[in-house]
Structures are given as structure tokens and as C-alpha cells.
N, C-alpha and C positions, 0 to 999 in steps of 0.2 A: 109634121105630117105623119098619118099612119103608115106603117110599112116601111119607113125609112130606117135603115140599120143604125144601131146605136154605135158610136165611136168607143174606143177603148177607154178614153176618159170618162165618158158618160157611164159606161159599165162599172168602172172603179168607184165613181161617186155613188152609184145605186147600191153596190155591195157595201160600201161604208155605211149608208143610211139604214140599210137592212140590219147590219150588225150592231149599229147604235140603239136600234129599236128593240133588240133581243132583251129579254128580262135579265136584270142584274143578278148575281149570286144572292141567296137569302142572307138576311142579317146574321142568322146564326152561323152559316157556313163561313161568312166573312170574319165573324168574331172567332171562330175556331182556327181559321188560317192565321189570324193575327196573334192569338194565344200561343200556337204551336211554334210560331217563329221566334218566340222569346226563348233565350238560351236557359232560363231558370224555370220554365214551365214544368209543373208536376201533374200527375194524373188527377189530382184533386182539383187543380185550376181547370182542367179540361172537362172534369165531371160536372163543375158548377155551370158551365156554358151549355153542355149538351143536355143536361137534365131538365133545362128549361124548355126543350124542344122535344115533345113526345115522338114526333116522326123520326127524328135523327136518333133518338134513344132506341127506338124500335129497329132501325136499320143497323146500328151497332150490335145489338143483341142477336139479330137475324144472322149477321155475318159471322160473329164468334161461334155460333151454333150450326153453321153450314158445313158441307162436305169439304169446303175449301181449307178448313183448318182441321176437320176430322178429330175434334177433341172427344175423349171418352165419356165426359160427363156434361150435362146441360148447364150453361151459365146464365143465371137470372139477375145477377147484380151488375149494373152499369159500371160502378167503380172497378169491379174485378175484371170486367171485359176490357175496360180501357188499359188496365195494368198489364193483362195478358197479351192484348193486341199490340201495345206500345203506341205512344203518342204520335209517332210518324204514320203508322198504319191508319190510325183513326182519322188523322188529318187527311190522308189520301182517300179513305173511304168517303168522307164528307164531300170532298172536291169531286171525286169521280161520279158519285151517284147524283150529285147536283147538276153536273154537266150532262150526264146521260139523260136525266130527267127533263132537262131544258131541250136538248137537241136530239134525243134518241127516238123520238116518236115517229110513226109512220108517215105523218103528213110533212115530215122534213125531207122526205125522200121522193124524188120525181124522176130522176135519170139513173139513180143507182138502186140496187136491191138492198133494202134495210138489213134483212137477215144475213146476206153475204157480207155486207159492209162491217157488221158487228163481229161475225165470225173471224174475219180477217183481223179486225183490230184486237179481238181477244187473243188470237194467235200471236200477234206482234208483242203484246203485253206479256203474255206467258213466257215467250221465248226470251224476251229482253230480260226478265227477272232470272230465268235459268242460266243465261249467259253471264249475268252479274254474279250469280252464284259460282260459276266456273272461274270467274276472275277474282274470287275470294273477296268480294265486296261485302262488308258487314251486313248481317241478316236484316237489321233495322233500316238499311238503306235500299235493300232489294225491292222493296215495295214501290219506291220512287220509279224504278225502271219499268215495273208492271203499269203503273199509272201513265208514265210517258208513252209507253207502247199503245196502251189503250186509247189514248187520246190524240196520237200523232196526226191523224187524218182529219181532224175536226174541220179544217178549212174547206174540204170538199162539200160539206153539208150545205152551207149557204150558196156555194156556186151552183150545185145541182138543182137547188131549190129556186133561186132567182132566175137563172138562165138555163131552164130545162132543155130547150131545143139546142142551144149552142153547146151545152154540156154533152148532149147525146152525140153531137157531131164531133166533139173532142174525143169522146170514147171511141167513135167509129175511126176517126183519123189515126189515133194511136194503135188501133187494131190493123187497119190497112197498111200503115207504114211499119208496123211492128216496132213502134218506138215508144218511148216513156210518156206517160200521160201528162206530167208537168210540162213537157214541150208542146203537147198538143193544146193544153189549156192556154199557154201563152200565145199560140197562133190564133186560136178562136176567140180568147176573151182579152188578151193583152197583158195578162197576169196569171199566176198559178195559185194553187191552194195553199202554198206556203205563205203568200201575201195575205190571203184571207185569214189563215190560222193565226198570223200575228195580230191582226185587227181584233180577233176574238180574245186573245190573250191580253191585249191592252184594255179592252173593254172590261174584262173580269179582274184586271190587275193581278194576273198570275205571276209566279216567280220568274226570275230571269231565265232559269234553266228551261222551264216549260215554254216560255216565250220563244227562246231560241230553238227549242225542239220543234215547235209547231212551224217555225219559219225555215229552219235549216235541215230538216231530216233527209232531204235529198242531196245536201251538200255540207256535211258535217264540218269540213275544213273551213267554212265561213263562220263557225261558231267561235265563241270566246274559248280560250284554253281551259278554263274551269269546267265547261260544260261539254267539252268535245268527246270525252269518254261516254257519257250518258247518250249523246246524239248519235255517235258512231254505233254504239251497241244497238239501239233502236233501229238505225238504218240498215244494220245488218239482218236484224230480226224481220224487218219489213221485206228486204230482198228475199229472205227465205220463204216467207208467207206468199209472196207473188210467184216465186219459182215453182213452189210445189201446189199452187192453187188452193190454199187454205183459206176458204171464203174468197171474197173479191171486193176491192175498193176501186176497180175500174182499171188499174195499172197492170195489164196483163202481159206486157213485154218490158220488164225492168232491164236496165242496162247491165247485162251479166259481167261486163268487163270491170264494173265497179266492185263485184263481190270480192275479188282477191285483194283489191285496195282496202276494202272495209276490213277484212280479215287481219290484214297487216296492221291496220290502225288500231284494231281491238286488241291484237296480240293473240289470236286463236287460229286453229287450223280448220279446214272443211270438215274433217273427221269430228271435231268437237261439236260442230253444228249438227251434222247429220245424226250423231249418236243420241241427240235429244229428241228425235222424231216421235217415238212411242210415248215418252214423258209428256211431251207437248200436247198430244192428243188427249191424254188424261186430264191434263191441268186445264185445257180449254173447257171441258165438261164442268170442272168444279167452278171455274171463274165465271160461268154463266150466271152465278148468283148475283153478281155485280149488276147485270142487266136486269134481273128479275126485281131486285131491290129498288132499282131506279124507276122501273116502269110502275111498280106498285105505288110509288111516292108521287108520280107525275100526275 
């Protein structure tokens, strides 16, 4: 009957169907991820895959020549770009631009502001990468932290799209109660964006680290030990972005009692975090290129 409220089980089934109908990652991106996950992969192996896709070739060249890397000379060779960026960075570029191209459009946002959402996401990505640097994580691995931060809130996009009115109510509830958005999502929908994020990761067959990141970025202690550092760093960067209102993904009242706990888990002091404020603002500007590249390809 029209007007009869949906049960939580019906909402969960609807979001599953919505995510199942989402486009799969392109054949090229899937192949890039597969090739990059081989221990013996070389820049030439990756070049052979990307060279067959003019769009991805253009994206790689645009990124290497952007302010994000600030190189003194223009790079026009795909092979040289792959060598200079590194296999890991090219893999992350392919993945992030494919995801943003699929889910980053204006029509994906009904209850959340698209611009505020992506500003928040860029802040979390940039800060997570900066914190990885403070932790002396090797440079080639730091891009993993950026992409994890950039994509951490993907689960909110199908929720705000499928259940626009209920999601508005969840946003209002978290504001009135001055409580966390995941709790309000649970009350209004029966599940939170972490559940939806895991469904997206399963659909796209993302790595275990990204799958757990999408599911557990509000509770890193539930992640497997191998992925806990990555997820704790992103959780800390997320708390920072929310506390300082850098963009907004709707969670305006994060649990501040968790910040000290996250700092302890990550092994940093509040001063380490706050000292990065100016750097983060500059890096967010540079990282806008990821959104621009994705929108041009969409």
C-alpha cells in the first residue's frame, strides 16, 4: 500500500539492489588492479595495459603534469609518467578516478551537498597521507592513505540517493542530538554507511584494506590487525575534518572522546595533527585535480 513505511529489512534489500545495479569498474581499471597486484609487475607491464585506453592514458599524463606533483618539465611519455609516479600511484589514480567518475556526479547527491562532501573527502585523504608521512611510512605507500581517505565515505552516497527523506531526517537527528551520524543512520534506516560501503567494495572487488576501511572507519578496532593502522589514520583524519568543518559529509558532531583514543592508536600527539593545518589547506587545492580528471572522464 502507498504510504506504508518501509521496514529496515526492506530498506536493506533496496540498497543492495541499488548497489548491484551500479556500473562495474571498467575492464581496463580491473586489469590495472590485477596487474598491479602481481609482485613482479613492471612499469612496462602497466604501460601495455594503459596504452590501450586513451582516456586513462590522458588521465595519467594530466596528473603527472598537475600542481599535485609540481614537476619542472612537462612529461609527454606514458612510460616515463608511470616510472615517475610509480606503479602504486598509477593504480590508485585509476581506481580513484573510476570511482569518482561513477559516483561523484551531481545526480548522486540528494540530501548531501556534493561540493561540501568532496571537500571533506579530499581533506581526509590529504591529511591521512600527511599523517602517514609523519609515521615514516614509505612514500610509495602514502598514496594508499590518500585514496583510502578520499573514498572512506562512499557508503553515504547510495543512502542519501535511495532514501533522501530518511537521510535528511538522520542528518537533522544527529544535529538535534549533537550525536554522530552513523548512530542517526542506524535509527532512521536500520544500518549505517559503513554497511553500504562494504557492499560497494564487494561489488567492485576492492582490496581487503579498502573493504575494511569503508566498513570500519568509525570503529578501527574491529578491523583486522594488518589494516588497523591505515584505518585508524583515516579515522583520525576524518575526526579532524569534522572538528574543523573542512567541507561536510553530514557528520557535524563527531565523538570527540574518540580523538584521544585514535591519537593513541596511531601513535601521534594532537600537536602533530594541528601543525599540519596550513599544509592540508594547500594540498586540498592541489588534490582537486583528482575530481577534475574524474568529472572530465564521466
